[in-house]
N, C-alpha and C positions, 0 to 999 in steps of 0.2 A: 399267416404270421401268428406266432404265439402271443396270447394276451398276457402271459406270465413274464415276458421280457420287457424291461423298462424302455429299451430302444430296439427298433427294428434293424437299424444299420448304423455302423460306425464308418465315417468317411476319413480316410487317411490320404494326405496330400502334402506337397511342399508349399511353403508360403509364397513362392513365386507364382504358383498356379491358383492362388486363392480366389481371384476375381471370377475366373471361369468355373471353378468348382462351386462357388456360392450360387451361380445360376442354376446348376444341376440340383443343388440342395433345395432351392426354392421350388422347383418343379416337383420334387419328391414330397416336400412338406405340404404343398398345395393339394396333394392327393392323399393326405393322411398318413404318410410314412414318417415314423418317428426316427429322426436322425440325431446322432451324437456328433457334434462338431466343435472342435477347438476347446480351449480351456474355459470358455464362458460358461460351460455346464458344471464347472467344478465349484463346490462350496468353499468360500474363503476359509483359510486355515487348514485345509486338507492338502496332503502331499499330492501334487498334481500328477506325478508319474504313477502313483498307486491308483489314482482315480481313473486315469486313462486305461491302465491295464484292466481294471474292473469293468470299465465301459466296453472294452473289446470282448472280454469274456462273457459279458451279459447281453451282447447283441447276437441276433440271428445271422446277420451278414456283415462282412467287412468289405467295403469298396475301396480298392487301392488304386489311386489315380497316378499313372505314370506319364511322364513327359520327357523331353530332351533334357530338362534340368536335372532329372533323377540321376542319370548316368554321370553327370558332372559333379555330383555331390556324394562322394564316398562316405561321408559322415553326415547323418541327419536323423532327427528323431522319428521321421517317417520309417526309416529302416528298423528302428526299435519297435515301433507299432506293428510292423509286418512280422517281426520275430515273435511277438506276443500272440498275434493272431494264429500263426502257424503252430506254436506250442499248444494253444487251446484246441486247435483242430486235430492235432495228433492225439490229444488226450480224450476228447469227447465227440469229435466229428462236427463240432460247432465252434466258431461261426463258419458259414460258407464264405469262402474268399472269392471275390469277383474282381479280376484285373480290368481296369479301364484305361485305355490309351487316349490321352488328350491330344497327342500329336504323333507323328510317325517315328516311334521309338521302339526299342527292344523291351520286352517283358523279361525281367531277370530270371535266370535259371536257378533260383533258390530251391533247395530240396524241401518238399512237403512231407514225403514219407520215403520209404526205401526204394520205391519204384518211380515216383512221380515228382516233377518239379513244378514250380509256379508257372513257368512258360508253357506247360502242358495243358493248363486250364484254358477253356474257351474265354477269350477276352472280348470286350466291347470297344469298338472304335467310335470316338466322338467326332471324327473327321472322316471324309470331307463334308459330311452332312450331319450337323449337330442335332437336328430334330430326329433323324433316324436313330442316332446313337442314344438319345434320351428316351425314345420309345422302347428301345431294347432294355435299358436300365429299368424303366417303369414296369415292363412286362415281368421282371423277376418278382415283383411284389403283387402283381395282379395276374396270376397264371390263368391260362385259358382252361375253361371247364365246360366240356360238352355233355357231361353226365346229366345236367339239369337244363333243358332247353329254355331259352328266354321267350316269354310270351309278349309280343308287341301288340299295340293297339290296332284293332282291325275296324273299329267303328269310325266313320268319317266325322270330322270336326269342321263345322261350317263357320267357325269364328276362332281359328287358331292364331293367337296373337304372337308377335315376335318374341316376347318375353317367355312365353310357354315353349316355343321352339328352342330357345337357348337353354332353358331348364332341362328339356328332354335330351338335348345333345350332351349336356354335362352329366345327366343322370346315367345314361348308358355309356358315357365316354366315347360317343361316336366321333370319328374323325371329321373335322370341318376345317378347311384351310384358313377360314376367317375367324371362326368362333372357338375352335378347339384343335389347334394345329398338331398337338401332341396326343390327340385321342387315339386309344388303342382299339376302340370298338368292341363288339361282343364276338365271342368265338364262333366262327363259321366253319362248316365242313361241307363243301359242295360236291354233289354227285350228279352226273348227267344220266338221265333215263329217257327212253323212248316210250311215249304214251299215245296210243291211237294216232300214230303217224306224226306226232309233234315232238320237238326237242324240249325237254323240261329240265331245269336246273333245280335240284332239290337240296335244301339246306338243313342239316341235322341240328345246327345251333339254334334255329328259330322255328323249325318245323314248318317252314314255308316252301312252297313250290312255285317257281317262276317260269312263265312261258318265255322261252328264248327265241323270239321271232324278230330278227334284226331289222326287217323291212316294215314293221308295224309302227306307223307314226301318224300324227295329226298335224295339220297346218292351220295356224291361226286360232280363232276363238275356241274356248274350251266347251262350247255347246256341242262340238263334234265328238267329244269323248263318249257319250252314250252310243253314237254310231260305231265308233271303234270297238267298244265293248260288245255290242250286238254282233259285230262281224266275228270277233274272236269266239264267242259262245256258239255262233252259228256254224263254226267249223266242224262241230261234232253233233250236228242235229239238234241244236238248241239246249245242250246241257249247260245250264246257267249257274255255274259256281265260280267262274273266273270274275275277278273284279279289279278295278284300278287300286293300287296300293295306297295306304295312308302315308303321310309324310314320315312317320316314325318307321314304318316298314321300309320305305325307300332309302332312308338314311342309313339303314343297317347294311346296305350294299357298298357304301363308300369305303375305299381303302386309302391309306396314306401314300402308297406308291402307284404309279401309272402303269397300265397294261400296254400291250403292243400297239393299241390304237390311240394311245395318249390320254386314256380316261382313267379316273380314279375308281376302278371297279375290277373285280377279279378277272383274270384272263379267260376263265371258263365261259364268260359271256361274249357273244359275238357282235354285239351292236357297235355302231360307230357314231350314232347320234349323241351329241353331248348334253342335251337337255331332256331330263326324264320327268314326266308329269305325274303328279299325285292327285288325289281328289279331296284334299283339305283346302278350305277357303280361309280368308281373313278379311273381315269387314274393314273397308278403307275409310279414313276420315274424309270429311266433306271437301277439304281443300286439297286433296291428293290428286295429282295428275293421273288420269285413268281413262280407260275405255269402258270397263265394267264397274259395277257397284262394289265388287269384291276383288281382292287379289287372290291369286291361286299359288299354292306352294309347289315348287318344283325343285329338282336337284340338278345342279350344274356338275355333270360328271367330269367335264374338262378342267374346271377350276377346283373341283373337289369341295363344293360348299352348298349349303342350303340357300334357296333364292325365292323371293316372293315376286311372282310375275304379275304385272298389272297391264301390260300392253298386248301381249300375245301376237307377235309379229314374226315368229320363226317356226321351224319344224320341231315337234316334240316327240320323243320316244315314248311309246306306250308299252309298259311291261306288266301285263296282267299277272296276278298272284292268286294263290289259293292255299288252303291248308293241306298238309300231307294226306290227312284222312279222306279228303274229298277225292283224291285220285284213286283210292282203293274201293270207292263206293260204286 
């Protein structure tokens, strides 16, 4: 987004849809997107029509929110706003017009240029899943970038507090159904490779390589984790570079949608176990119900959220990880 523009996006909608549109605006502004909305942005004494036209011409994007109410309103100021946006686009290629459907309605076939109409543009549906539609809108302002890989923490944290986990999730905008349900996560680009007889899932976005062994799990207390890791590294004659991921690395795998196994993880992974273990700890308060002195951070792939385990009474997925460069060594 250009720093020269006073607003990133102009939101055009009918007053009947104000309540639902304001919810979308709150999500945009919470992520730093500068939105021009309504006449509250107009300085008293200024001609409001001129101010709206200037706001449209000064924005990088115009989101036009359509609903069933639009077709029933042959005359509305929203139609005038759309006309100004199209005029500006014809003249300079800016703003980029993004149709958004709030309900199952038609996008009008208004001409944009000699060959294309508004209905030819890819639109975003906010139904039947509002969160999915909102993520699509947010992705316009936070485009995926694989040119610069994201380096995630690889050193273990033996006292990772919940506040730090929440901060980490929001910093990377990781998806978490409980803490950040609209999170887009970081850009990933998975590729399956065969290495010394093993199935490896390599990610360009983080430069991490994941051992995809769906049957590798531990039951019960996490003191068995070293045994699992020893087993993995023993597969190739003691080559000891595989490790249990940090919570930060594990959270990068979560996706907003579920795969064929009902898990919030890319379909490229074959595992079915819903609970993925990490090697980050959290010291527990004295009055906490527990078996261990510390809690252990896990990722609940079925629920799509971060989870602090304190009882260890189920089967946990072990997904060893290493850096790309280690595989070429």
